[in-house]
C-alpha positions as CSV (number, residue, x, y, z in Angstrom):
1,M,-26.3,-0.2,35.1
2,S,-24.1,2.5,36.8
3,E,-23.5,5.9,35.3
4,E,-19.9,5.1,34.6
5,A,-20.8,1.9,32.7
6,K,-23.4,3.9,30.6
7,R,-20.8,6.6,29.8
8,L,-18.3,3.9,28.8
9,A,-20.8,2.3,26.5
10,E,-21.6,5.6,24.9
11,L,-17.9,6.3,24.4
12,K,-17.4,2.8,22.8
13,Q,-20.3,3.5,20.4
14,F,-18.8,6.8,19.4
15,L,-15.4,5.2,18.8
16,E,-16.8,2.5,16.7
17,R,-18.8,5.0,14.5
18,R,-15.7,7.2,14.2
19,M,-13.5,4.3,13.2
20,E,-15.9,3.2,10.5
21,E,-16.1,6.8,9.2
22,L,-12.3,6.9,9.1
23,R,-12.1,3.6,7.3
24,R,-14.5,4.9,4.6
25,E,-12.6,8.1,4.3
26,L,-9.3,6.1,3.9
27,E,-10.9,4.0,1.1
28,V,-12.0,7.2,-0.7
29,L,-8.5,8.8,-0.3
30,E,-6.8,5.7,-1.6
31,E,-9.1,5.7,-4.6
32,I,-8.4,9.4,-5.3
33,S,-4.7,8.6,-5.0
34,K,-5.0,5.9,-7.6
35,L,-6.8,8.3,-10.0
36,V,-4.1,11.0,-9.5
37,D,-1.4,8.4,-10.1
38,A,-3.1,7.3,-13.3
39,A,-3.6,10.9,-14.5
40,L,0.1,11.7,-13.8
41,S,1.4,8.6,-15.6
42,S,-0.7,9.3,-18.7
43,A,0.2,13.0,-18.7
44,S,4.0,12.4,-18.2
45,F,4.3,9.4,-20.5
46,V,6.3,10.0,-23.7
47,R,6.7,7.4,-26.4
48,A,10.2,6.4,-27.3
49,S,9.6,7.4,-31.0
50,E,8.7,11.0,-29.7
51,L,11.9,11.1,-27.7
52,A,14.0,10.1,-30.7
53,A,12.4,12.8,-32.8
54,R,13.2,15.6,-30.3
55,P,16.3,17.6,-31.0
56,Q,19.1,16.8,-28.7
57,A,20.4,19.7,-26.5
58,P,24.2,20.3,-26.9
59,P,26.2,18.9,-24.0
60,A,26.6,21.4,-21.2
61,Q,29.9,23.2,-21.1
62,P,31.5,23.1,-17.7
63,Q,31.6,26.6,-16.2
64,R,35.0,28.0,-15.5
65,R,35.7,29.2,-12.1
66,A,37.1,32.7,-11.7
67,E,40.6,32.4,-10.6
68,A,41.3,33.7,-7.2
69,P,43.3,36.9,-7.3
70,Q,46.9,36.6,-6.3
71,P,47.4,37.6,-2.7
72,R,49.3,40.8,-2.1
73,Q,52.6,40.6,-0.2
74,E,51.5,42.8,2.7
75,A,51.1,41.3,6.1
76,P,47.6,41.2,7.7
77,L,46.9,43.5,10.7
78,S,44.6,40.9,12.3
79,E,42.8,37.6,11.6
80,A,39.7,36.1,13.2
81,V,37.7,32.9,12.9
82,I,33.9,33.2,13.2
83,T,32.2,30.1,14.5
84,S,28.5,29.2,15.1
85,R,27.5,29.5,18.8
86,S,25.1,26.6,18.5
87,T,27.1,24.1,16.5
88,G,30.7,25.3,16.9
89,E,31.0,25.1,13.1
90,K,33.5,27.3,11.4
91,L,31.6,29.9,9.4
92,A,34.3,32.3,8.1
93,R,37.8,33.5,8.4
94,V,38.3,37.3,8.5
95,V,41.6,38.8,7.5
96,V,42.2,42.6,7.9
97,Y,44.9,44.2,5.8
98,P,46.2,47.8,6.2
99,N,45.5,49.0,2.6
100,R,42.4,47.1,1.6
């Protein structure tokens, strides 16, 4: 048998052993995953009777937005639009007033 054929046979044996190890590892990982799922479902399970006995939180009040201040009547000195170099997306609009 040539040296190349021997080397290929060794590589094949290595691959077969490694594949079997990985199959066993996968089986163990799947089993661990099932155990974690079971633990999570039992820890997070709440009976309907317990939910009914809990006090209900009052409905959330929508937050009011602060009203924007009324713009002054002075004319702007300059305006500029800032855009992203990479995407071209408009990021901001800058307005410069004389007394602000």
